[in-house]
C-alpha positions in Angstrom: 14.5 21.5 -2.8 12.4 24.4 -3.8 11.5 26.4 -0.7 7.9 26.6 0.2 6.1 28.7 2.8 5.4 27.0 6.1 1.6 26.6 5.8 -0.6 25.2 8.6 -3.1 22.5 7.6 -6.2 21.6 9.6 -8.0 18.2 9.9 -10.8 17.6 7.3 -14.0 16.4 9.0 -17.5 16.6 7.6 -16.4 19.0 4.9 -14.9 21.4 7.3 -11.4 22.5 8.3 -11.0 21.6 12.0 -8.0 22.9 13.9 -6.7 21.5 17.2 -4.8 22.6 20.2 -1.7 20.6 19.2 0.2 20.6 16.0 2.6 18.2 14.2 5.6 19.5 12.3 6.3 18.3 8.8 10.0 18.1 7.9 11.6 17.9 4.5 13.9 14.8 4.7 16.3 16.3 2.2 17.5 19.2 4.5 15.5 18.8 7.7 13.7 22.1 7.1 10.2 22.6 8.3 7.7 22.7 5.4 4.4 22.7 7.2 2.5 22.3 10.4 -0.6 20.1 10.7 -3.3 20.0 13.3 -2.9 16.9 15.5 -6.0 14.8 15.7 -6.9 12.7 18.8 -9.3 9.9 19.5 -12.1 12.4 20.0 -11.5 13.8 16.5 -11.7 10.3 15.2 -15.0 9.9 17.0 -16.2 13.1 15.3 -15.0 11.9 11.9 -16.7 8.5 12.3 -19.9 10.2 13.4 -19.8 12.4 10.2 -19.1 9.4 8.0 -22.0 7.5 9.7 -24.4 10.3 9.2 -23.4 10.7 5.6 -23.8 6.9 5.0 -27.2 6.7 6.7 -28.5 9.7 4.8 -27.6 7.8 1.6 -26.2 11.0 0.1 -23.4 8.9 -1.4 -24.5 5.3 -0.9 -27.8 6.0 -2.5 -26.3 7.1 -5.8 -26.2 4.6 -8.6 -22.8 3.1 -9.2 -22.6 5.0 -12.5 -23.3 8.3 -10.7 -20.5 7.5 -8.2 -18.2 6.6 -11.0 -18.8 9.8 -12.8 -18.0 11.9 -9.7 -14.9 9.9 -9.0 -13.7 10.5 -12.6 -14.3 14.2 -12.2 -12.3 14.2 -9.0 -9.4 12.4 -10.7 -9.5 14.8 -13.6 -9.4 17.8 -11.3 -6.5 16.3 -9.3 -4.6 15.7 -12.5 -5.0 19.4 -13.3 -3.3 20.1 -9.9 -0.7 17.4 -10.2 2.2 19.7 -9.7 0.9 20.9 -6.3 0.3 17.3 -5.2 3.8 16.2 -6.4 5.3 19.1 -4.4 3.4 18.1 -1.3 4.6 14.5 -1.6 8.2 15.5 -2.3 8.4 18.0 0.5 7.2 15.5 3.1 8.7 12.2 2.1 11.8 13.0 0.0 10.7 11.2 -3.2 12.4 12.5 -6.3 10.4 14.5 -8.7 10.6 11.8 -11.3 9.3 9.2 -8.9 6.7 11.5 -7.3 5.3 12.5 -10.7 5.2 9.1 -12.2 4.5 6.8 -9.3 3.5 8.6 -6.1 0.9 10.8 -7.7 0.5 9.7 -11.3 -0.1 6.1 -10.4 -2.4 7.2 -7.6 -4.7 9.1 -9.8 -4.7 6.4 -12.5 -5.6 3.8 -9.9 -8.4 6.0 -8.6 -9.8 6.2 -12.1 -9.5 2.4 -12.3 -11.7 2.1 -9.2 -14.2 4.6 -10.8 -14.4 2.5 -13.9 -14.8 -0.7 -11.8 -17.9 0.8 -10.2 -19.4 0.9 -13.7 -18.8 -2.9 -14.3 -18.9 -4.4 -10.9 -21.9 -6.8 -10.3 -23.6 -5.3 -7.2 -26.6 -7.6 -7.9 -25.8 -11.2 -8.9 -28.6 -13.7 -9.6 -28.0 -17.3 -8.6 -29.3 -20.2 -10.6 -33.0 -21.2 -10.2 -33.4 -24.2 -7.9 -36.3 -26.7 -7.9 -35.6 -28.5 -4.6 -37.0 -28.3 -2.0 -39.2 -25.8 -3.9 -39.0 -23.7 -7.0 -37.0 -20.6 -6.0 -34.2 -18.2 -7.0 -31.8 -16.3 -4.8 -30.2 -12.9 -5.7 -26.9 -11.9 -4.0 -26.6 -8.2 -3.3 -23.1 -6.7 -2.7 -23.8 -3.8 -0.3 -21.5 -1.2 1.2 -20.1 -1.9 4.7 -20.8 1.5 6.1 -17.9 3.5 7.5 -14.5 2.1 6.8 -11.1 3.2 8.2 -7.9 3.6 6.3 -4.5 3.9 7.9 -1.9 4.9 5.5 2.0 4.8 5.5 4.5 7.6 4.8 6.2 6.0 1.8 3.4 6.3 -0.8 0.9 8.4 1.1 -1.5 9.3 -1.7 -1.2 6.1 -3.7 -1.6 3.6 -0.9 -4.4 5.7 0.7 -6.3 5.8 -2.6 -6.0 2.0 -2.9 -8.3 2.0 0.1 -10.4 5.1 -0.5 -11.0 4.3 -4.2 -12.8 1.0 -3.8 -14.5 2.1 -0.6 -16.1 5.1 -2.4 -16.9 3.1 -5.5 -18.8 0.7 -3.3 -20.8 3.5 -1.6 -19.0 3.6 1.8 -17.9 6.5 3.9 -14.3 6.7 4.8 -12.1 8.0 7.7 -8.4 8.2 6.8 -5.6 8.4 9.4 -2.5 9.4 7.4 1.0 8.9 8.7 2.2 11.7 10.8 5.1 12.4 8.4 3.0 12.7 5.2 -0.6 13.9 5.6 -0.4 16.9 3.2 -1.3 15.3 -0.1 -4.3 13.4 1.2 -5.7 16.5 3.0 -5.4 18.4 -0.3 -7.0 15.5 -2.2 -10.0 15.6 0.2 -10.5 19.2 -0.6 -10.4 18.5 -4.4 -12.8 15.7 -4.0 -15.5 17.8 -2.3 -15.0 20.6 -4.7 -15.8 18.2 -7.5 -19.0 16.5 -6.2 -18.1 14.3 -3.2 -20.6 15.1 -0.5 -19.3 16.4 2.9 -18.8 13.7 5.5 -18.1 10.9 3.0 -14.3 11.4 3.1 -12.7 12.5 6.4 -9.0 12.9 7.0 -7.6 13.0 10.6 -3.8 13.1 10.9 -2.6 12.1 14.4 -0.6 9.8 16.5 -1.0 6.1 15.7 -1.2 5.1 19.4 -4.1 7.5 19.9 -5.9 8.4 16.7 -4.9 5.2 14.9 -5.8 2.9 17.8 -9.2 4.6 18.2 -10.0 4.2 14.5 -9.0 0.5 14.6 -11.2 -0.2 17.6 -14.1 2.1 17.0 -17.4 0.2 17.2 -18.9 2.1 14.2 -16.0 1.3 11.9 -16.9 -1.8 9.8 -13.5 -2.4 8.3 -9.9 -1.3 8.7 -7.5 -1.3 5.7 -3.8 -0.7 6.7 -0.5 -0.6 5.0 2.6 -0.6 7.1 4.9 -2.8 9.2 4.0 -6.3 10.2 4.5 -5.3 13.9 1.9 -2.6 13.7 -0.3 -4.8 11.6 -0.5 -7.3 14.4 -1.6 -4.6 16.8 -4.3 -3.4 14.4 -5.6 -6.9 14.0 -5.9 -7.2 17.8 -7.7 -3.9 18.1 -10.1 -4.8 15.2 -10.9 -8.1 16.8 -12.8 -6.4 19.6 -15.7 -5.7 17.3 -14.9 -8.4 14.7 -14.0 -5.9 12.0 -13.0 -6.9 8.6 -9.3 -6.2 7.9 -7.1 -5.8 4.9 -3.4 -5.7 5.9 -0.6 -5.1 3.5 2.5 -5.5 5.6 6.3 -6.0 5.4 8.5 -7.7 2.9 11.9 -9.0 2.3 11.7 -9.6 -1.4 14.1 -12.1 -3.2 15.5 -11.3 -6.6 16.4 -14.7 -8.0 19.0 -14.5 -10.8 19.1 -17.8 -12.8 22.3 -18.9 -14.5 20.9 -18.1 -18.0 19.9 -14.5 -17.1 20.6 -11.5 -19.4 23.1 -9.9 -17.0 22.7 -6.4 -18.4 18.9 -6.6 -17.8 19.2 -8.4 -14.4 21.8 -6.0 -13.0 19.7 -2.9 -13.8 16.5 -4.7 -12.8 17.9 -5.8 -9.4 19.2 -2.3 -8.6 15.9 -0.8 -9.7 14.0 -3.4 -7.6 16.0 -2.5 -4.5 17.1 1.2 -4.6 14.0 2.9 -6.1 12.8 5.4 -3.6 15.8 4.7 -1.4 14.6 1.2 -0.8 11.6 2.4 1.1 9.0 0.2 -0.7 7.5 -2.8 1.0 7.9 -5.1 -2.0 11.5 -4.1 -2.8 13.8 -6.9 -3.9 16.4 -6.5 -1.1 17.9 -10.0 -1.4 19.8 -10.8 -4.6 20.0 -14.6 -4.8 22.8 -15.2 -7.4 24.4 -18.4 -8.8 27.8 -19.0 -7.2 29.3 -19.3 -10.7 28.1 -15.8 -11.6 28.6 -14.2 -8.2 31.8 -12.2 -8.7 30.9 -11.0 -12.1 27.4 -10.0 -11.0 28.7 -8.1 -8.0 31.2 -6.3 -10.1 28.5 -5.2 -12.5 26.2 -4.2 -9.6 28.9 -2.0 -8.1 29.7 -0.3 -11.4 26.0 0.5 -12.1 25.2 1.5 -8.5 28.1 4.0 -8.7 26.2 5.9 -11.4 23.1 6.5 -9.2 22.9 10.3 -8.6 21.9 11.4 -5.1 20.7 14.9 -4.7 17.9 17.4 -4.3 14.6 15.6 -4.8 13.2 18.4 -7.0 16.1 18.1 -9.4 15.1 16.1 -12.5 18.6 14.8 -12.7 18.4 13.2 -9.2 18.0 9.4 -9.1 17.7 8.9 -5.4 16.8 11.1 -2.5 17.0 10.8 1.3 15.3 8.4 3.7 12.3 9.6 5.7 13.8 10.8 9.0 16.7 10.6 11.4 15.3 7.7 13.3 15.1 5.6 10.1 18.5 6.7 8.9 20.0 5.6 12.2 18.2 2.3 12.0 19.4 1.6 8.5 23.0 2.5 9.4 22.8 0.2 12.4 21.8 -2.8 10.3 24.7 -2.1 7.9 27.2 -1.7 10.8 26.0 -4.9 12.5 26.2 -6.9 9.3 29.8 -5.7 8.6 30.7 -6.6 12.2 29.3 -10.1 11.6 31.5 -10.6 8.5 29.6 -9.0 5.6 31.4 -6.7 3.2 30.1 -3.4 2.1 31.3 -3.4 -1.5 29.8 0.0 -2.1 28.2 2.5 0.2 27.8 1.6 3.8 27.2 5.0 5.3 26.2 8.6 4.7 27.3 9.8 1.3 30.1 12.3 1.2 29.5 16.0 0.3 28.3 19.2 1.9 24.8 18.8 0.6 24.4 15.6 2.6 25.4 17.1 5.9 21.8 18.1 6.6 18.8 15.9 6.0 18.6 12.1 6.3 20.9 10.4 3.7 22.1 6.8 3.3 24.3 5.9 0.3 23.2 3.0 -1.9 24.8 0.0 -0.1 25.5 -3.5 -1.4 26.6 -6.2 1.1 28.3 -9.5 0.1 29.4 -12.4 2.3 25.9 -12.6 3.6 23.9 -15.7 4.3 20.2 -15.9 4.8 20.4 -16.4 8.6 21.8 -12.9 9.2 19.4 -10.2 10.4 20.3 -8.0 7.4 18.9 -10.8 5.2 15.8 -11.6 7.3 14.5 -8.3 8.7 12.9 -5.5 6.8 15.4 -2.7 6.8 13.4 -0.2 4.6 16.4 1.5 3.2 18.9 1.3 0.2 20.6 -1.9 1.3 21.0 -4.9 -1.0 22.3 -8.2 0.2 23.9 -10.7 -2.3 23.5 -14.3 -1.4 25.1 -17.1 -3.5 23.5 -20.5 -4.4 24.4 -23.6 -6.3 21.1 -25.1 -7.6 17.7 -23.8 -8.5 16.1 -25.7 -5.7 18.5 -24.0 -3.2 17.7 -20.6 -4.7 14.0 -21.3 -4.2 14.6 -22.5 -0.6 16.5 -19.4 0.3 13.8 -17.2 -1.3 11.1 -19.0 0.8 13.1 -19.0 4.0 11.5 -15.9 5.3 8.5 -14.9 7.4 7.5 -12.5 4.6 6.0 -13.3 1.2 5.0 -10.1 -0.5 6.9 -10.0 -3.9 9.8 -11.6 -5.8 11.5 -11.4 -9.1 13.0 -14.0 -11.3 15.7 -13.2 -14.0 16.1 -15.6 -16.9 16.1 -15.8 -20.7 13.8 -18.8 -20.5 10.3 -17.8 -19.6 9.2 -21.4 -19.1 12.0 -21.8 -16.5 11.0 -18.6 -14.9 7.4 -19.6 -14.7 8.4 -22.9 -13.1 10.4 -21.0 -10.4 7.6 -18.5 -9.9 5.1 -21.3 -9.1 7.3 -22.4 -6.2 8.1 -19.0 -4.7 5.8 -18.2 -1.7 4.9 -14.6 -2.5 1.8 -12.7 -3.6 3.5 -11.3 -6.7 6.3 -12.7 -8.8 7.7 -10.6 -11.7 9.7 -12.4 -14.4 12.5 -10.1 -15.8 11.0 -7.1 -14.1 10.4 -5.4 -10.8 7.9 -3.0 -9.1 5.3 -3.8 -11.7 2.1 -2.9 -9.8 -0.8 -3.5 -12.2 -4.2 -2.2 -11.1 -5.8 -5.1 -13.0 -4.4 -7.8 -10.8 -4.6 -8.4 -7.0 -1.7 -7.2 -4.8 -0.9 -8.5 -1.3 1.2 -11.0 0.6 1.7 -14.5 1.8 2.6 -15.3 5.4 3.3 -12.3 7.6 3.2 -9.9 4.7 -0.5 -9.4 5.1 -4.1 -10.4 5.0 -6.3 -9.9 1.9 -5.6 -8.3 -1.4 -5.9 -4.8 -2.9 -6.4 -3.9 -6.6 -7.7 -6.2 -9.2 -11.2 -6.8 -10.8 -12.6 -7.9 -7.4 -11.2 -5.0 -5.4 -14.7 -3.9 -4.4 -15.4 -7.3 -2.7 -13.3 -6.2 0.3 -15.5 -3.1 0.7 -18.9 -4.8 0.3 -20.8 -7.5 2.2 -23.0 -10.1 0.6 -26.7 -10.3 1.3 -28.6 -13.3 -0.1 -32.3 -12.5 -1.0 -34.4 -15.6 -1.5 -37.5 -15.4 -3.8 -40.0 -18.2 -3.8 -41.3 -19.1 -7.3 -43.4 -22.1 -6.3 -46.7 -20.2 -6.2 -48.3 -21.7 -3.1 -48.4 -23.8 0.1 -48.6 -27.1 -1.7 -45.1 -27.0 -3.1 -43.4 -26.1 0.2 -41.6 -28.6 2.5 -43.5 -27.3 5.6 -44.9 -30.8 6.4 -41.5 -31.7 7.7 -42.7 -29.9 10.8 -46.5 -29.3 10.3 -47.8 -32.7 9.3 -50.6 -32.9 11.8 -52.6 -29.8 10.9 -56.4 -30.3 11.0 -58.0 -30.7 7.6 
């Protein structure tokens, strides 16, 4: 990893850099070196940020702009951020261990493209929607106004800190809201920098506030704050449940994108060259630290041994190394706690009878002695009742589960508390579509994986979440509907008031 100076970052509240008494240390997962320190926000800083957002909203300095004016400023912000993409990529890599190819293309490149998508959506979104004219009980028409909620809270994860934050900030700003962001403690750097870029390119102070801090303090206050109208959260199902409880105190709206245990269903007519690479891509990209990763390969028993052999051969070509090396395919996991958790899952599975046909521990080599590394691991002799097949590991661990019939494959895929994403591998698209219709997940990819398209909604079934992000209706989640009734009857005579007032004196 290219060395960078240890810089200190402040909170970003009301357009100002706000320092605090306590700091958090940002560590490079590749070598455990300190790359930055960040001011640690508390509940009181969340209060200040919410107050700034509320003042900005009530002044209508942003909400009062036309959608086209907001869109133009958002595009300018995206253009300016693209001009500084190398800096944003470095901030992402240094904090979360993403490889330079992934950070450039997905972590930052996707983030800015999606922010532009939300800007464009502001141009076309129907903020005013006339309803049909009615003649009963009197001639009238209603008009539905989609209005901003006010101040919304965004709590973001460490795996895609900029992308998944902008999935919330983008539509919130496009709709005219103010936003308070609580980034994950591991990865606040890119969002703090983005907020500076945003205000340097036309976003008024107070509209976007960024307060890194501990989830149990700053995050809990944001989720329960009475002046926060909505919470959008991406993270674990466990934390999602707690946020839902906190939000219920003031009946906040919530969007929760939570855990996953994605099935990759390989049908018996699949193109094995495509399916092998696709299944590995679906599981091991970003060291398996993606909520919609395909971590369960559900494979026909008749193809099981051949498929596993091919998986092992191809997985053996994955190059682990320094994240800033363009030849590196896979980097470290986020921290020592997560590394230990992943290795414990693998060890417990092996103790229960699973076989680690590749990987299973820390990769060998001097460069892996520091930092937080887990080798790409494939486990066979696994059934769907084992914890390694049921619980979200969030690491480079692929389980291979055999089946005999398509119905059994679908049943295994659906036998999970999660339902975020799945893939189906087949040379018959019609057959793939038939399977996709029966899989209980929010996204199904046929002969592909990790295909997040801003044009379509993304979210989960079951305990993988509540609500959807992205898609043509993304602003719905950041607006509220107001119905305005306009009487067109022209007088008292046409009204149904005599239902009550039939005895008035003539």
